[in-house]
N, C-alpha and C positions, 0 to 999 in steps of 0.2 A: 885433379892427382887426388886419391884419399889414402887419408893416415889412419893408424890406427891409433888411439891415446896414447900407447908407451913409444909410439916410435919416435925418432931422431929427424925431425924435419930438414935438418942442415949437416952435408957432408962436408969435406976438409976442401973440394974446388968449388966450394957455395951453390952446387945442383941441389936440388929438391927430390930423392930418390922415390919412385916409384914400389908399391909394392908385389909388383909381378911384371914378367915380361911381355904379358898378353898387352895389344898396343891401345885395350881398352884404357888400362890404367895411366897413358900418357896423353892426356890430356892438356890442352893450354887455356888456361883461363879459370880454372876450375880447383879449389883446394877446399876440402873439409877434413875436419878430424871428426871420428865418429869412434864410439866404445867398439871397444875385439867383438862384442858378442855380435853386435851389429855388421862388423864386417866379416864375420864368419856367412853371416848370412847372403851377403853381398856376393862372395867368391861363389858358393852353391847357386847362386843366381844368375850367374854370367852363362851369354850367350852371343850369338855373332849380332842376333837380332837389335840387344839393347846396349845403348850408352851405358858410362861408368855414372853419370846425371842420373840417369834413368832410375837405373839401380839402387843409388843411394835415396834417390824420391821414394819410390815403393816400398824399399825397407824401414823408411822411417815411418810413410803413411802406415804402411800395418801395423806397428809397433807405438805410435803415436798419434796417428792423425794426420789431418791434413796440416797442420802447424808442428809438423814433426821438428823441422830443422830446426824452428825457433824455441820449441822445447827442449831440445837437447841443449842448444846454444845457454837459456835459462837454467838449465840443470848444473851443466858445466859452470858457470859463474858461482852459483849456489854453493858449491863445492870447493871454489879456490878459498872463500873466505868466509868459517864457521860462525866468527861473532858478529859479522853483520847479517849472514842470512839468518840468525837466531835470532838479532836486534828487528828486523823486518818482520821474521813472523809472529814475534810478540806483541810488535805493535798493531799486526793484522787481526789477533787475536783480541787486541784492546778496543780496534773500531770498528767489529764486526765485518770488516772486508771480507772481499773473496780469495781462496787460495787459488791461484793457477797451478795446472797440470804439473808443472816443473816443481813446484814448493811441495805439493802433497807426494811425489818421488822422493824428493829429500828428505821430508821427514820418514818415510816408509823407511828407507834406505841406510839413513841413520840411526833407526831405532835399533833393524835389525845387527848393524855393524855394533853395536854399544851391547847386543844383549850376547854376540858372539867373540869377541874381546877386548871391550873395555871396561870391564867391569869385574874381572880376575881376582880384585881381591876383597869383594863381596859377595860374602857367602847367601845372602838374602836380600832382597828387594820387596817391596810394597808391591802389590800385586796390580796396582790402576792401571800401570803404562800398558802392559801386557795383556789386560782385559778390554781397554781401549783400543788396541790396536787390533786387535780380533774384531770387536764389535763394527770398526771404522771398514775392516776390510768384507766384512759380511755385509754392512750397508751398499758396498760399492757393489760385490757381486748379484744381491737382490736389484739395483738399480740394473745394471747388466742384464739381465732376467725379465725384468719387466719393461727392456726399451728398445734391445738389440735379440735375431733370430739366433737359435741356439745352432752352433757352428761343430765344425770336427775340431777346430781350434778350442771352440769353448770346455769341450768335452774332454780333451788333450790334458786343459790346465785343471779343471775340477778335478779330475785326477790327480793331477800333483797337487793341489789344496789339499784333498783327502789323505796322502801321506803325508805331507808334512804335518797335519792337526794329527795324525797317529790313528790308530784304530781299536783302540782301547776300549771297548764297550757298545761299541756302534758299527753297525753292517757297514760295509762300505759302502752299499747302495745308497745310503742315508742320504739326504738332503746337505747342501753347505750349510744350509741355516741352522737344521739341527746340529749337525756335526759341531758347530761354531760353538750352541751354546750347552752341549754337553761338555766342551772344553771347557768353557768359560765356568761353568759351576763345579764340575769334578775334580779336574785337573788344578785351576787355577782358582779356586772358592775360597782357600788358604788367606788370610790376609799378606803373608810374605810366602813369597816363591824365588829358588835359584834363578839366576840370569839365564846359566845354560840350559834351563828344562823350558825359558821364553824361546830359545833360539829359534830352534826349529820353527814353530807356531808362526812367529814374526817373519818368516819368509814367504807367509800368503801374501801379507800386505804388498808386500816389495815388490814380491813378481806382479800382483795385479795392478799396482798402481803405475808398472811401467807396461806389462805386455795387453793388459786387457782394451779392448775399442776404445777410440776415442767417445767418452760421454759428455752428456748434455755438461758444462762447467757447473752452472748454477744448480741443477739437480743434483751432482754430485757434493757440492758445497756445502747444500741441506743437508744431505746424508749423512757426512762424517763429521759438520761440525761439532755436535755434542763430545765428539769423543778427539781432536784432533788436538785441542787446547792443551789435554790431560798429556800426549805424546811429546807436545814439546816443554813444556815441564820437564820431563823427564829429560829431554838431551839439552834443559840450561844445565841441569845438574851434572850431568855426563861430563859436560864442557868443564864444568867448575873442577869436577873431578881431573880430567885430564890438564887442565890450565892452571889450577891454583888460583885464577881470578873470574870473576863474572863475565859471561858476554853481555849483558846488560849493566850498565852502571850505576852507582845510586846517582842523581844528580841533585846535588848542595848537600845539605843537611837531610837524611831520614827521617828526623824525631826529635823534637825537643828531650834532652835528657829527663830521664822520666822513669822512678822506683815505681813497681807495679806490684802491688800488694803481694807479701811472701805466702807461701805455697807450706804447711809444717803437718806433720802428724809426731807421734812421740819417738820415733828414731831417726825421723830424715826433715830436711831444713830448706828449701828450694824458693833462693833468691832472686828472680829477676830480674833486668834491667835493659830500658829502654834507650839507646842512643842513637847520636846521627851516623851512626856506621851499622845501626842495626839493633840485633836482640843478643841479649848473652845471658846466662843466669851460673849461681853458682849450687852447687849440692853439698850440704855438710851434714855429715855421719855424727849424728849427736851423741857425746859421751864417746866418739873414739877419737876426736883429734884429727879429722881427714874429712880434709874438703876439694870436691871435684870440680874443677872448672870449665864450663864449657862457652866457648869463644864467640860462637857466631851460629845463625841458623842450621849450615849443613852439621855442624858438630850436635847440637841440640837436638836435630832428624835422627842422628846416628845414633847417639846414645838411645833415644827413644827404640829405636828401631830395634837395637839390640836386646833391650828389657823384655821388649815385646815378642820377640822372635823365639828368645832363649825359652820362654816360658811355653811358648805355645811349642816346639820343635822338640823339647825332649831328648833323650839319651845323650849327654855329653855331645853336645850339638853345638861345636864353636859357629858364633853370628860374627860378630863382631872382626878387629884386625882391619878397620874401617880406613878408608883412604885419608882423612881430615883427623877422625875423633881416634885417638890412637889408644882407646878404653878396649880390653876382651871381657865379654861377660859369655858366662858359659854356667853350664849346671855341673855340679861339683860331686855329683853322686849319682848311680844307676838311678837312683828312685826318686831322683828332682828333690829331694829333700833338702837340700844345700845349696847355693848357688854362692858364685864369686864375681866380684869386679876388682881387673887387675889393671893399672896402668903405671909404666916408669919404673918397673920389679916391685912395687904395692901391689899386695893382694887383700881383698879383704874380702872377707867370709859370711853371710846372713843365712838364715834358716828361710825356709820357703814364706811364712806368714810373713815376716820380715821384707822378703824379697817382693812378696804379691803387695807389700804396704804401699814401696817404692814405685812398682807401677802403678798402681793406684793413685799414687800423689801426683805423678807426671799426665797423666790422664785431667788430674783439677788443675794442674799448672796450664794443659791445654785449652780446657775449656773457657779462662780466663777469659772475659771480654778483649780487655788490652791486650792480652798474649794472641787473641783469635786474629783481632783486626791488622795488630803488625806484619802477622805471617802472610794474610792475606794478600798484604802489598810484595813482601819481600821473597814471597813463592815465584813473584816474575821476575826477580833477580837471581836468585840463588837457584830456580828451580823446587824439582823433589824426585825422590826416587824412593 
């Protein structure tokens, strides 16, 4: 019996309902749950000469290769428990282990889902995740072109990819490789991008990981390994944003409590602190009796991203209202001559020269060896965005 992913498998009398009146779908000793998009394909393939199990196998193999059923089973298991799945992916990154096709599908799907609706509170995110996403997709297509004959289905998929990438400034007949590099350099070349601008482009890797023919998993891993770690970092932070807790737990004390050298200029004083719970810091506005408290890595990251993004984006571009860091940083004038930082009803204004000094001071803070080493470890707990 064939079941769609949203179908109820039980009825009041305990019977398992079929999906159609055709006898093809009333088989004994056969039950499989499949995604709705595959169910539609199977229904289109129905003929009197094929059994339901044949159709399931053919559709799965067309989409996922000979191990399609096992791939889908593993993929569904990954989706059931995001925390456990992310722990598993992080472990594979750290040990340089091979990713399965299902794990690659999971990463691609979760990234697209995050861009499309899980980051609505974020005006800007770093560009590294979507750039890595596109480059991984490009390597997958290059591997396909090098090892598989060009088919009508491949041409159809390429047409779809070009549409998702957009056609700004590129002739449609250009190669996927040229189109991707144009998008990476021209559209996502800025340090910070809007999540919704990444959503359409991220569809490419999501669809390719699912619909492209089976490729050598060893060669596929070699091709995408430089990029998949960045996507997993992105998903770790998305998990934290959604749940308010980390997917990967801090085991024991993270570090011995340690004061890190303060970073100071004439207007600001940053006091970092490394403890068993991670990294935090206080930002004192000298002479104003104001201290901003940044209590963990995501808050520090969000504050710095807001500072840099506001300076990049220009006229009255709201940047924060970030999820955990409740600071708002903005340009206060059309000429960007004045900026403000506000939190809890308190708003602090500063001239551009002073604001630039705060941005530069945080760059110095991030370059501190103790801070840099701590962040390398904390990134695999909190992720990055």
